[in-house]
N, CA, C, O and CB atoms as a CASP TS submission, in Angstrom:
PFRMAT TS
TARGET T0000
AUTHOR 0000-0000-0000
METHOD Language model
MODEL 1
PARENT N/A
ATOM      1  N   MET     1     125.750 119.343 134.475  1.00  0.00           N
ATOM      2  CA  MET     1     125.085 119.859 135.641  1.00  0.00           C
ATOM      3  C   MET     1     125.813 119.331 136.874  1.00  0.00           C
ATOM      4  O   MET     1     126.034 118.125 136.979  1.00  0.00           O
ATOM      5  CB  MET     1     123.585 119.466 135.651  1.00  0.00           C
ATOM      6  N   ARG     2     126.183 120.183 137.787  1.00  0.00           N
ATOM      7  CA  ARG     2     126.878 119.784 139.006  1.00  0.00           C
ATOM      8  C   ARG     2     125.894 119.754 140.158  1.00  0.00           C
ATOM      9  O   ARG     2     124.907 120.489 140.172  1.00  0.00           O
ATOM     10  CB  ARG     2     128.051 120.740 139.316  1.00  0.00           C
ATOM     11  N   PHE     3     126.179 118.882 141.137  1.00  0.00           N
ATOM     12  CA  PHE     3     125.308 118.795 142.301  1.00  0.00           C
ATOM     13  C   PHE     3     126.098 118.425 143.535  1.00  0.00           C
ATOM     14  O   PHE     3     127.193 117.870 143.448  1.00  0.00           O
ATOM     15  CB  PHE     3     124.200 117.783 142.067  1.00  0.00           C
ATOM     16  N   ASN     4     125.532 118.738 144.680  1.00  0.00           N
ATOM     17  CA  ASN     4     126.061 118.309 145.970  1.00  0.00           C
ATOM     18  C   ASN     4     125.142 117.226 146.482  1.00  0.00           C
ATOM     19  O   ASN     4     123.926 117.306 146.305  1.00  0.00           O
ATOM     20  CB  ASN     4     126.172 119.499 146.989  1.00  0.00           C
ATOM     21  N   GLU     5     125.710 116.204 147.120  1.00  0.00           N
ATOM     22  CA  GLU     5     124.885 115.107 147.611  1.00  0.00           C
ATOM     23  C   GLU     5     125.179 114.876 149.082  1.00  0.00           C
ATOM     24  O   GLU     5     126.340 114.867 149.491  1.00  0.00           O
ATOM     25  CB  GLU     5     125.132 113.817 146.795  1.00  0.00           C
ATOM     26  N   GLU     6     124.141 114.691 149.876  1.00  0.00           N
ATOM     27  CA  GLU     6     124.302 114.351 151.277  1.00  0.00           C
ATOM     28  C   GLU     6     123.328 113.227 151.597  1.00  0.00           C
ATOM     29  O   GLU     6     122.224 113.178 151.055  1.00  0.00           O
ATOM     30  CB  GLU     6     124.065 115.591 152.198  1.00  0.00           C
ATOM     31  N   VAL     7     123.738 112.333 152.472  1.00  0.00           N
ATOM     32  CA  VAL     7     122.883 111.211 152.839  1.00  0.00           C
ATOM     33  C   VAL     7     122.302 111.489 154.208  1.00  0.00           C
ATOM     34  O   VAL     7     123.037 111.785 155.151  1.00  0.00           O
ATOM     35  CB  VAL     7     123.667 109.865 152.826  1.00  0.00           C
ATOM     36  N   ILE     8     120.968 111.396 154.326  1.00  0.00           N
ATOM     37  CA  ILE     8     120.264 111.653 155.571  1.00  0.00           C
ATOM     38  C   ILE     8     119.378 110.461 155.861  1.00  0.00           C
ATOM     39  O   ILE     8     118.372 110.256 155.182  1.00  0.00           O
ATOM     40  CB  ILE     8     119.435 112.968 155.500  1.00  0.00           C
ATOM     41  N   GLY     9     119.734 109.676 156.855  1.00  0.00           N
ATOM     42  CA  GLY     9     118.919 108.510 157.207  1.00  0.00           C
ATOM     43  C   GLY     9     118.691 107.623 156.018  1.00  0.00           C
ATOM     44  O   GLY     9     119.648 107.189 155.377  1.00  0.00           O
ATOM     45  N   ALA    10     117.444 107.341 155.708  1.00  0.00           N
ATOM     46  CA  ALA    10     117.116 106.471 154.577  1.00  0.00           C
ATOM     47  C   ALA    10     116.761 107.291 153.348  1.00  0.00           C
ATOM     48  O   ALA    10     116.044 106.818 152.466  1.00  0.00           O
ATOM     49  CB  ALA    10     115.958 105.535 154.936  1.00  0.00           C
ATOM     50  N   LYS    11     117.253 108.496 153.291  1.00  0.00           N
ATOM     51  CA  LYS    11     116.992 109.371 152.152  1.00  0.00           C
ATOM     52  C   LYS    11     118.326 109.800 151.555  1.00  0.00           C
ATOM     53  O   LYS    11     119.322 109.926 152.267  1.00  0.00           O
ATOM     54  CB  LYS    11     116.143 110.611 152.573  1.00  0.00           C
ATOM     55  N   SER    12     118.337 110.016 150.290  1.00  0.00           N
ATOM     56  CA  SER    12     119.501 110.597 149.633  1.00  0.00           C
ATOM     57  C   SER    12     119.027 111.887 148.976  1.00  0.00           C
ATOM     58  O   SER    12     118.084 111.878 148.185  1.00  0.00           O
ATOM     59  CB  SER    12     120.146 109.604 148.579  1.00  0.00           C
ATOM     60  N   MET    13     119.677 112.983 149.303  1.00  0.00           N
ATOM     61  CA  MET    13     119.254 114.291 148.818  1.00  0.00           C
ATOM     62  C   MET    13     120.325 114.847 147.893  1.00  0.00           C
ATOM     63  O   MET    13     121.502 114.882 148.252  1.00  0.00           O
ATOM     64  CB  MET    13     118.982 115.264 149.997  1.00  0.00           C
ATOM     65  N   MET    14     119.925 115.280 146.709  1.00  0.00           N
ATOM     66  CA  MET    14     120.834 115.932 145.773  1.00  0.00           C
ATOM     67  C   MET    14     120.322 117.342 145.536  1.00  0.00           C
ATOM     68  O   MET    14     119.137 117.544 145.272  1.00  0.00           O
ATOM     69  CB  MET    14     120.948 115.134 144.427  1.00  0.00           C
ATOM     70  N   LYS    15     121.211 118.311 145.630  1.00  0.00           N
ATOM     71  CA  LYS    15     120.830 119.698 145.390  1.00  0.00           C
ATOM     72  C   LYS    15     121.620 120.190 144.185  1.00  0.00           C
ATOM     73  O   LYS    15     122.849 120.258 144.222  1.00  0.00           O
ATOM     74  CB  LYS    15     121.091 120.597 146.653  1.00  0.00           C
ATOM     75  N   PHE    16     120.911 120.531 143.124  1.00  0.00           N
ATOM     76  CA  PHE    16     121.544 120.993 141.907  1.00  0.00           C
ATOM     77  C   PHE    16     121.885 122.468 142.026  1.00  0.00           C
ATOM     78  O   PHE    16     121.218 123.210 142.746  1.00  0.00           O
ATOM     79  CB  PHE    16     120.639 120.743 140.699  1.00  0.00           C
ATOM     80  N   GLU    17     122.941 122.897 141.308  1.00  0.00           N
ATOM     81  CA  GLU    17     123.387 124.290 141.359  1.00  0.00           C
ATOM     82  C   GLU    17     122.282 125.271 141.015  1.00  0.00           C
ATOM     83  O   GLU    17     122.259 126.386 141.537  1.00  0.00           O
ATOM     84  CB  GLU    17     124.545 124.494 140.421  1.00  0.00           C
ATOM     85  N   SER    18     121.368 124.873 140.146  1.00  0.00           N
ATOM     86  CA  SER    18     120.309 125.794 139.738  1.00  0.00           C
ATOM     87  C   SER    18     119.219 125.927 140.799  1.00  0.00           C
ATOM     88  O   SER    18     118.238 126.641 140.589  1.00  0.00           O
ATOM     89  CB  SER    18     119.695 125.331 138.430  1.00  0.00           C
ATOM     90  N   GLY    19     119.382 125.240 141.951  1.00  0.00           N
ATOM     91  CA  GLY    19     118.432 125.394 143.044  1.00  0.00           C
ATOM     92  C   GLY    19     117.430 124.272 143.176  1.00  0.00           C
ATOM     93  O   GLY    19     116.663 124.251 144.138  1.00  0.00           O
ATOM     94  N   TYR    20     117.407 123.332 142.235  1.00  0.00           N
ATOM     95  CA  TYR    20     116.471 122.214 142.320  1.00  0.00           C
ATOM     96  C   TYR    20     116.997 121.168 143.289  1.00  0.00           C
ATOM     97  O   TYR    20     118.197 120.895 143.321  1.00  0.00           O
ATOM     98  CB  TYR    20     116.234 121.590 140.932  1.00  0.00           C
ATOM     99  N   SER    21     116.109 120.587 144.072  1.00  0.00           N
ATOM    100  CA  SER    21     116.467 119.497 144.976  1.00  0.00           C
ATOM    101  C   SER    21     115.771 118.229 144.524  1.00  0.00           C
ATOM    102  O   SER    21     114.607 118.258 144.124  1.00  0.00           O
ATOM    103  CB  SER    21     116.092 119.836 146.439  1.00  0.00           C
ATOM    104  N   VAL    22     116.485 117.119 144.590  1.00  0.00           N
ATOM    105  CA  VAL    22     115.927 115.814 144.254  1.00  0.00           C
ATOM    106  C   VAL    22     116.113 114.928 145.469  1.00  0.00           C
ATOM    107  O   VAL    22     117.224 114.804 145.986  1.00  0.00           O
ATOM    108  CB  VAL    22     116.606 115.194 142.976  1.00  0.00           C
ATOM    109  N   GLU    23     115.034 114.310 145.927  1.00  0.00           N
ATOM    110  CA  GLU    23     115.093 113.461 147.104  1.00  0.00           C
ATOM    111  C   GLU    23     114.725 112.041 146.717  1.00  0.00           C
ATOM    112  O   GLU    23     113.711 111.816 146.057  1.00  0.00           O
ATOM    113  CB  GLU    23     114.160 113.985 148.214  1.00  0.00           C
ATOM    114  N   ILE    24     115.551 111.076 147.128  1.00  0.00           N
ATOM    115  CA  ILE    24     115.303 109.672 146.848  1.00  0.00           C
ATOM    116  C   ILE    24     114.759 109.032 148.117  1.00  0.00           C
ATOM    117  O   ILE    24     115.390 109.100 149.172  1.00  0.00           O
ATOM    118  CB  ILE    24     116.598 108.949 146.356  1.00  0.00           C
ATOM    119  N   MET    25     113.591 108.411 148.014  1.00  0.00           N
ATOM    120  CA  MET    25     112.976 107.727 149.155  1.00  0.00           C
ATOM    121  C   MET    25     113.003 106.230 148.883  1.00  0.00           C
ATOM    122  O   MET    25     112.760 105.799 147.756  1.00  0.00           O
ATOM    123  CB  MET    25     111.508 108.227 149.403  1.00  0.00           C
ATOM    124  N   PHE    26     113.295 105.436 149.905  1.00  0.00           N
ATOM    125  CA  PHE    26     113.353 103.985 149.755  1.00  0.00           C
ATOM    126  C   PHE    26     112.628 103.331 150.923  1.00  0.00           C
ATOM    127  O   PHE    26     112.929 103.608 152.084  1.00  0.00           O
ATOM    128  CB  PHE    26     114.824 103.490 149.673  1.00  0.00           C
ATOM    129  N   ASP    27     111.669 102.459 150.610  1.00  0.00           N
ATOM    130  CA  ASP    27     110.958 101.683 151.626  1.00  0.00           C
ATOM    131  C   ASP    27     111.417 100.238 151.497  1.00  0.00           C
ATOM    132  O   ASP    27     111.035  99.540 150.558  1.00  0.00           O
ATOM    133  CB  ASP    27     109.393 101.805 151.466  1.00  0.00           C
ATOM    134  N   GLY    28     112.235  99.793 152.440  1.00  0.00           N
ATOM    135  CA  GLY    28     112.799  98.449 152.358  1.00  0.00           C
ATOM    136  C   GLY    28     112.021  97.401 153.116  1.00  0.00           C
ATOM    137  O   GLY    28     112.473  96.259 153.210  1.00  0.00           O
ATOM    138  N   SER    29     110.857  97.747 153.667  1.00  0.00           N
ATOM    139  CA  SER    29     110.114  96.798 154.495  1.00  0.00           C
ATOM    140  C   SER    29     109.702  95.542 153.732  1.00  0.00           C
ATOM    141  O   SER    29     109.683  94.455 154.309  1.00  0.00           O
ATOM    142  CB  SER    29     108.886  97.468 155.062  1.00  0.00           C
ATOM    143  N   LYS    30     109.372  95.670 152.447  1.00  0.00           N
ATOM    144  CA  LYS    30     108.985  94.499 151.659  1.00  0.00           C
ATOM    145  C   LYS    30     110.165  93.566 151.417  1.00  0.00           C
ATOM    146  O   LYS    30     109.975  92.374 151.173  1.00  0.00           O
ATOM    147  CB  LYS    30     108.392  94.936 150.326  1.00  0.00           C
ATOM    148  N   LEU    31     111.381  94.100 151.484  1.00  0.00           N
ATOM    149  CA  LEU    31     112.586  93.299 151.274  1.00  0.00           C
ATOM    150  C   LEU    31     113.232  92.873 152.592  1.00  0.00           C
ATOM    151  O   LEU    31     114.247  92.176 152.590  1.00  0.00           O
ATOM    152  CB  LEU    31     113.589  94.080 150.439  1.00  0.00           C
ATOM    153  N   GLY    32     112.644  93.292 153.726  1.00  0.00           N
ATOM    154  CA  GLY    32     113.226  92.966 155.027  1.00  0.00           C
ATOM    155  C   GLY    32     114.451  93.794 155.352  1.00  0.00           C
ATOM    156  O   GLY    32     115.318  93.356 156.108  1.00  0.00           O
ATOM    157  N   ILE    33     114.527  94.986 154.788  1.00  0.00           N
ATOM    158  CA  ILE    33     115.667  95.881 154.996  1.00  0.00           C
ATOM    159  C   ILE    33     115.198  97.098 155.787  1.00  0.00           C
ATOM    160  O   ILE    33     114.191  97.717 155.446  1.00  0.00           O
ATOM    161  CB  ILE    33     116.304  96.314 153.633  1.00  0.00           C
ATOM    162  N   GLU    34     115.935  97.437 156.845  1.00  0.00           N
ATOM    163  CA  GLU    34     115.689  98.672 157.592  1.00  0.00           C
ATOM    164  C   GLU    34     116.828  99.629 157.241  1.00  0.00           C
ATOM    165  O   GLU    34     117.881  99.587 157.877  1.00  0.00           O
ATOM    166  CB  GLU    34     115.603  98.412 159.163  1.00  0.00           C
ATOM    167  N   PRO    35     116.634 100.493 156.237  1.00  0.00           N
ATOM    168  CA  PRO    35     117.737 101.337 155.755  1.00  0.00           C
ATOM    169  C   PRO    35     118.226 102.331 156.804  1.00  0.00           C
ATOM    170  O   PRO    35     117.434 103.022 157.445  1.00  0.00           O
ATOM    171  CB  PRO    35     117.304 102.089 154.516  1.00  0.00           C
ATOM    172  N   TYR    36     119.538 102.386 156.962  1.00  0.00           N
ATOM    173  CA  TYR    36     120.171 103.398 157.802  1.00  0.00           C
ATOM    174  C   TYR    36     120.657 104.541 156.915  1.00  0.00           C
ATOM    175  O   TYR    36     120.537 105.714 157.269  1.00  0.00           O
ATOM    176  CB  TYR    36     121.351 102.789 158.625  1.00  0.00           C
ATOM    177  N   ALA    37     121.207 104.177 155.756  1.00  0.00           N
ATOM    178  CA  ALA    37     121.692 105.172 154.798  1.00  0.00           C
ATOM    179  C   ALA    37     121.496 104.641 153.385  1.00  0.00           C
ATOM    180  O   ALA    37     121.628 103.443 153.138  1.00  0.00           O
ATOM    181  CB  ALA    37     123.188 105.515 155.054  1.00  0.00           C
ATOM    182  N   VAL    38     121.179 105.543 152.460  1.00  0.00           N
ATOM    183  CA  VAL    38     120.977 105.189 151.056  1.00  0.00           C
ATOM    184  C   VAL    38     121.837 106.113 150.208  1.00  0.00           C
ATOM    185  O   VAL    38     121.836 107.329 150.398  1.00  0.00           O
ATOM    186  CB  VAL    38     119.466 105.292 150.648  1.00  0.00           C
ATOM    187  N   GLU    39     122.566 105.528 149.277  1.00  0.00           N
ATOM    188  CA  GLU    39     123.397 106.293 148.350  1.00  0.00           C
ATOM    189  C   GLU    39     122.973 105.926 146.933  1.00  0.00           C
ATOM    190  O   GLU    39     122.800 104.746 146.629  1.00  0.00           O
ATOM    191  CB  GLU    39     124.929 106.011 148.579  1.00  0.00           C
ATOM    192  N   VAL    40     122.805 106.911 146.072  1.00  0.00           N
ATOM    193  CA  VAL    40     122.491 106.657 144.670  1.00  0.00           C
ATOM    194  C   VAL    40     123.803 106.660 143.900  1.00  0.00           C
ATOM    195  O   VAL    40     124.522 107.659 143.886  1.00  0.00           O
ATOM    196  CB  VAL    40     121.487 107.723 144.096  1.00  0.00           C
ATOM    197  N   LEU    41     124.113 105.526 143.256  1.00  0.00           N
ATOM    198  CA  LEU    41     125.338 105.404 142.476  1.00  0.00           C
ATOM    199  C   LEU    41     125.158 106.087 141.121  1.00  0.00           C
ATOM    200  O   LEU    41     124.024 106.262 140.675  1.00  0.00           O
ATOM    201  CB  LEU    41     125.724 103.916 142.290  1.00  0.00           C
ATOM    202  N   PRO    42     126.243 106.476 140.458  1.00  0.00           N
ATOM    203  CA  PRO    42     126.139 107.158 139.162  1.00  0.00           C
ATOM    204  C   PRO    42     125.342 106.384 138.113  1.00  0.00           C
ATOM    205  O   PRO    42     124.747 106.994 137.225  1.00  0.00           O
ATOM    206  CB  PRO    42     127.513 107.425 138.629  1.00  0.00           C
ATOM    207  N   ASN    43     125.321 105.048 138.201  1.00  0.00           N
ATOM    208  CA  ASN    43     124.574 104.250 137.225  1.00  0.00           C
ATOM    209  C   ASN    43     123.106 104.080 137.610  1.00  0.00           C
ATOM    210  O   ASN    43     122.375 103.369 136.920  1.00  0.00           O
ATOM    211  CB  ASN    43     125.219 102.886 137.070  1.00  0.00           C
ATOM    212  N   GLY    44     122.653 104.720 138.703  1.00  0.00           N
ATOM    213  CA  GLY    44     121.254 104.672 139.114  1.00  0.00           C
ATOM    214  C   GLY    44     120.938 103.600 140.137  1.00  0.00           C
ATOM    215  O   GLY    44     119.824 103.563 140.659  1.00  0.00           O
ATOM    216  N   GLU    45     121.896 102.716 140.440  1.00  0.00           N
ATOM    217  CA  GLU    45     121.660 101.692 141.451  1.00  0.00           C
ATOM    218  C   GLU    45     121.656 102.325 142.838  1.00  0.00           C
ATOM    219  O   GLU    45     122.229 103.395 143.047  1.00  0.00           O
ATOM    220  CB  GLU    45     122.730 100.578 141.364  1.00  0.00           C
ATOM    221  N   LEU    46     121.003 101.651 143.780  1.00  0.00           N
ATOM    222  CA  LEU    46     120.963 102.115 145.161  1.00  0.00           C
ATOM    223  C   LEU    46     121.922 101.284 145.994  1.00  0.00           C
ATOM    224  O   LEU    46     121.915 100.057 145.904  1.00  0.00           O
ATOM    225  CB  LEU    46     119.528 102.035 145.735  1.00  0.00           C
ATOM    226  N   LEU    47     122.745 101.933 146.801  1.00  0.00           N
ATOM    227  CA  LEU    47     123.621 101.278 147.755  1.00  0.00           C
ATOM    228  C   LEU    47     123.016 101.551 149.127  1.00  0.00           C
ATOM    229  O   LEU    47     122.913 102.707 149.539  1.00  0.00           O
ATOM    230  CB  LEU    47     125.120 101.794 147.645  1.00  0.00           C
ATOM    231  N   ILE    48     122.615 100.494 149.841  1.00  0.00           N
ATOM    232  CA  ILE    48     121.844 100.648 151.072  1.00  0.00           C
ATOM    233  C   ILE    48     122.567  99.993 152.236  1.00  0.00           C
ATOM    234  O   ILE    48     122.986  98.840 152.134  1.00  0.00           O
ATOM    235  CB  ILE    48     120.440 100.049 150.913  1.00  0.00           C
ATOM    236  N   LEU    49     122.719 100.719 153.351  1.00  0.00           N
ATOM    237  CA  LEU    49     123.251 100.174 154.584  1.00  0.00           C
ATOM    238  C   LEU    49     122.073  99.829 155.480  1.00  0.00           C
ATOM    239  O   LEU    49     121.269 100.696 155.822  1.00  0.00           O
ATOM    240  CB  LEU    49     124.228 101.175 155.282  1.00  0.00           C
ATOM    241  N   ASP    50     121.972  98.558 155.859  1.00  0.00           N
ATOM    242  CA  ASP    50     120.875  98.055 156.685  1.00  0.00           C
ATOM    243  C   ASP    50     121.233  98.246 158.157  1.00  0.00           C
ATOM    244  O   ASP    50     122.268  97.756 158.608  1.00  0.00           O
ATOM    245  CB  ASP    50     120.581  96.553 156.377  1.00  0.00           C
ATOM    246  N   SER    51     120.390  98.952 158.910  1.00  0.00           N
ATOM    247  CA  SER    51     120.682  99.237 160.312  1.00  0.00           C
ATOM    248  C   SER    51     120.454  98.031 161.211  1.00  0.00           C
ATOM    249  O   SER    51     121.084  97.933 162.263  1.00  0.00           O
ATOM    250  CB  SER    51     119.838 100.390 160.790  1.00  0.00           C
ATOM    251  N   THR    52     119.577  97.112 160.832  1.00  0.00           N
ATOM    252  CA  THR    52     119.258  95.965 161.673  1.00  0.00           C
ATOM    253  C   THR    52     120.354  94.910 161.638  1.00  0.00           C
ATOM    254  O   THR    52     120.815  94.457 162.686  1.00  0.00           O
ATOM    255  CB  THR    52     117.943  95.353 161.241  1.00  0.00           C
ATOM    256  N   ASN    53     120.772  94.518 160.445  1.00  0.00           N
ATOM    257  CA  ASN    53     121.734  93.426 160.303  1.00  0.00           C
ATOM    258  C   ASN    53     123.132  93.884 159.906  1.00  0.00           C
ATOM    259  O   ASN    53     124.016  93.050 159.707  1.00  0.00           O
ATOM    260  CB  ASN    53     121.233  92.451 159.291  1.00  0.00           C
ATOM    261  N   SER    54     123.349  95.180 159.787  1.00  0.00           N
ATOM    262  CA  SER    54     124.632  95.748 159.365  1.00  0.00           C
ATOM    263  C   SER    54     125.112  95.175 158.035  1.00  0.00           C
ATOM    264  O   SER    54     126.306  94.944 157.845  1.00  0.00           O
ATOM    265  CB  SER    54     125.683  95.505 160.432  1.00  0.00           C
ATOM    266  N   ASN    55     124.182  94.949 157.123  1.00  0.00           N
ATOM    267  CA  ASN    55     124.506  94.475 155.778  1.00  0.00           C
ATOM    268  C   ASN    55     124.499  95.647 154.810  1.00  0.00           C
ATOM    269  O   ASN    55     123.850  96.665 155.050  1.00  0.00           O
ATOM    270  CB  ASN    55     123.508  93.385 155.317  1.00  0.00           C
ATOM    271  N   VAL    56     125.232  95.488 153.710  1.00  0.00           N
ATOM    272  CA  VAL    56     125.215  96.472 152.633  1.00  0.00           C
ATOM    273  C   VAL    56     124.579  95.808 151.420  1.00  0.00           C
ATOM    274  O   VAL    56     124.984  94.716 151.024  1.00  0.00           O
ATOM    275  CB  VAL    56     126.661  97.001 152.307  1.00  0.00           C
ATOM    276  N   TYR    57     123.579  96.466 150.827  1.00  0.00           N
ATOM    277  CA  TYR    57     122.870  95.939 149.663  1.00  0.00           C
ATOM    278  C   TYR    57     123.090  96.863 148.478  1.00  0.00           C
ATOM    279  O   TYR    57     123.187  98.080 148.630  1.00  0.00           O
ATOM    280  CB  TYR    57     121.358  95.779 149.956  1.00  0.00           C
ATOM    281  N   ARG    58     123.168  96.266 147.295  1.00  0.00           N
ATOM    282  CA  ARG    58     123.243  97.028 146.049  1.00  0.00           C
ATOM    283  C   ARG    58     122.027  96.614 145.231  1.00  0.00           C
ATOM    284  O   ARG    58     121.914  95.457 144.829  1.00  0.00           O
ATOM    285  CB  ARG    58     124.606  96.766 145.262  1.00  0.00           C
ATOM    286  N   ILE    59     121.121  97.549 144.984  1.00  0.00           N
ATOM    287  CA  ILE    59     119.856  97.240 144.324  1.00  0.00           C
ATOM    288  C   ILE    59     119.757  98.009 143.017  1.00  0.00           C
ATOM    289  O   ILE    59     119.914  99.229 142.980  1.00  0.00           O
ATOM    290  CB  ILE    59     118.660  97.575 145.240  1.00  0.00           C
ATOM    291  N   SER    60     119.493  97.273 141.946  1.00  0.00           N
ATOM    292  CA  SER    60     119.266  97.876 140.643  1.00  0.00           C
ATOM    293  C   SER    60     117.773  98.119 140.504  1.00  0.00           C
ATOM    294  O   SER    60     116.972  97.194 140.643  1.00  0.00           O
ATOM    295  CB  SER    60     119.809  96.972 139.485  1.00  0.00           C
ATOM    296  N   SER    61     117.401  99.352 140.232  1.00  0.00           N
ATOM    297  CA  SER    61     115.981  99.681 140.164  1.00  0.00           C
ATOM    298  C   SER    61     115.777 100.879 139.259  1.00  0.00           C
ATOM    299  O   SER    61     116.633 101.759 139.168  1.00  0.00           O
ATOM    300  CB  SER    61     115.411  99.961 141.566  1.00  0.00           C
ATOM    301  N   SER    62     114.635 100.903 138.593  1.00  0.00           N
ATOM    302  CA  SER    62     114.285 102.106 137.850  1.00  0.00           C
ATOM    303  C   SER    62     113.690 103.081 138.847  1.00  0.00           C
ATOM    304  O   SER    62     112.780 102.729 139.598  1.00  0.00           O
ATOM    305  CB  SER    62     113.287 101.800 136.669  1.00  0.00           C
ATOM    306  N   LEU    63     114.185 104.275 138.858  1.00  0.00           N
ATOM    307  CA  LEU    63     113.708 105.281 139.799  1.00  0.00           C
ATOM    308  C   LEU    63     112.523 106.012 139.193  1.00  0.00           C
ATOM    309  O   LEU    63     112.586 106.484 138.058  1.00  0.00           O
ATOM    310  CB  LEU    63     114.833 106.274 140.170  1.00  0.00           C
ATOM    311  N   SER    64     111.450 106.102 139.954  1.00  0.00           N
ATOM    312  CA  SER    64     110.266 106.795 139.457  1.00  0.00           C
ATOM    313  C   SER    64     110.368 108.275 139.779  1.00  0.00           C
ATOM    314  O   SER    64     110.956 108.668 140.786  1.00  0.00           O
ATOM    315  CB  SER    64     108.980 106.196 140.062  1.00  0.00           C
ATOM    316  N   LEU    65     109.802 109.069 138.931  1.00  0.00           N
ATOM    317  CA  LEU    65     109.789 110.506 139.138  1.00  0.00           C
ATOM    318  C   LEU    65     108.460 110.897 139.751  1.00  0.00           C
ATOM    319  O   LEU    65     107.403 110.467 139.290  1.00  0.00           O
ATOM    320  CB  LEU    65     110.034 111.266 137.815  1.00  0.00           C
ATOM    321  N   SER    66     108.514 111.706 140.782  1.00  0.00           N
ATOM    322  CA  SER    66     107.276 112.218 141.368  1.00  0.00           C
ATOM    323  C   SER    66     107.457 113.700 141.619  1.00  0.00           C
ATOM    324  O   SER    66     108.579 114.197 141.719  1.00  0.00           O
ATOM    325  CB  SER    66     106.906 111.463 142.688  1.00  0.00           C
ATOM    326  N   LYS    67     106.356 114.387 141.719  1.00  0.00           N
ATOM    327  CA  LYS    67     106.383 115.835 141.890  1.00  0.00           C
ATOM    328  C   LYS    67     105.649 116.176 143.175  1.00  0.00           C
ATOM    329  O   LYS    67     104.520 115.733 143.387  1.00  0.00           O
ATOM    330  CB  LYS    67     105.745 116.566 140.668  1.00  0.00           C
ATOM    331  N   SER    68     106.285 116.960 144.031  1.00  0.00           N
ATOM    332  CA  SER    68     105.653 117.425 145.262  1.00  0.00           C
ATOM    333  C   SER    68     105.292 118.886 145.100  1.00  0.00           C
ATOM    334  O   SER    68     106.045 119.662 144.510  1.00  0.00           O
ATOM    335  CB  SER    68     106.582 117.218 146.489  1.00  0.00           C
ATOM    336  N   VAL    69     104.155 119.250 145.617  1.00  0.00           N
ATOM    337  CA  VAL    69     103.718 120.644 145.542  1.00  0.00           C
ATOM    338  C   VAL    69     103.624 121.187 146.943  1.00  0.00           C
ATOM    339  O   VAL    69     103.272 122.351 147.132  1.00  0.00           O
ATOM    340  CB  VAL    69     102.357 120.782 144.804  1.00  0.00           C
TER
END
């Protein structure tokens, strides 16, 4: 399955060729991170650019699936 990926603020959006869109949301407030950009790596880790301190974080996390109607 092929997809196009674009990073928008603290969201990472993937649009699959079949028309499905997947959006990754990240709330870094509990970790003290103010995300400027979020990238999902092929192994599922999150690469996050912090807008406050200009730090780059790599976070390993299980991504939950949710459905929006």
